N, C-alpha and C positions, 0 to 999 in steps of 0.2 A: 502678397506676404500673407495675407490673411489665408489665402489657399494652401499656404505652406503649412502652416500654423495648425492648420484643419486636420491635413494629413498628418500630422506629427503627433497630435492627441490621438487619431485613429488609431496609428502604430503603437503606440502608448498602450493603450486600451486593450487590443490585440495581444501584445505582448503579456501583459499583465493576466488576460484571459487565459492565454497558454501555461503561464507559471500555476494559475491557479488549477489549471485542470491536471497539471502535472503533479501539483502536490496530492491532489486527490488521489490519482492514479497510484503513486509511490505510498502512500497512508495503507490505502487498501492493500496493495503489493506486500508491503511490509507485515501489515497485520495477517493476513491469510497464509503468510509465507512461513510465518511463526506457528500459526496454526497445525498446518500442515506438519513441521518439523516435530510440535508438540505430539499430535497425532502418532507418527511413528514412532516418537520416544513413548509414549503410553503403550503402543503395541509390543514394543521389546523391553518392557519395563526397566525405563533409564529414569530413576526416581529424581537424582539431582538435576538432570538434567531439564524434567518437566516441571519442578520447580521453578526453575531460573526462567525457562521460556515461558511457564505461564504468568510470571510476575511482568516480562516484556509484554505478551500479548496484553494486558491488562492496561498497561501505562501507554503503548499506543493507540489503543481503544479510546483512551480519554481524549486524546486530540483529534481523533476522526470524528465522533461522534457527532459534534456540535457542526462539522463542515458538512456532513452529508444530511443530518435532520433538515437543515435549513437552507440546502441546494435546490438548484432547477433539476428539472428531468434529465438533462444532459451530464449534470454533476454525478447523479446516481449511475448513470449507463458508466459513466466514466469510471466511477468508483467500482462497479461490479466487474468492468473487465480487467481492472487492476488485481481485482480479488481473485479470478479465473486463474489469471497469469502467476499470482502469487500461490495459488494451488497446486500448480503444476511445477514450478520453480522450487518449492519448497518440498515436495515430494523427492522430486531428482536429487537436490541436494542432501536430503536425509540418506537417501540409499547410497549416495558415492561416499559419504561422511563416514557413514558406519559400516559399509561395506567393503569400501577402497582404503580408508584411512585407520580406521581402527580394526 
């Protein structure tokens, strides 16, 4: 029984670690996605969109800063990977939205 409890605790610990890493990745992805969108909007003089997205960037940043500042090296790598993916997806989404939909 003790062995089973030990395995369960290990499972829970790994599950919490996965949730933590997913939260870091998604937080970075969202923040940099918004930055990429805003960069596209700035280049194309979309003033209202710039204001709205600029507000959202700052709001998301307030949640991200503490997680990364006090995180481990792997937390920072996870965050940086999310930021890289956010850059590419933000650019592609901006191009699609402004060139295909509007």
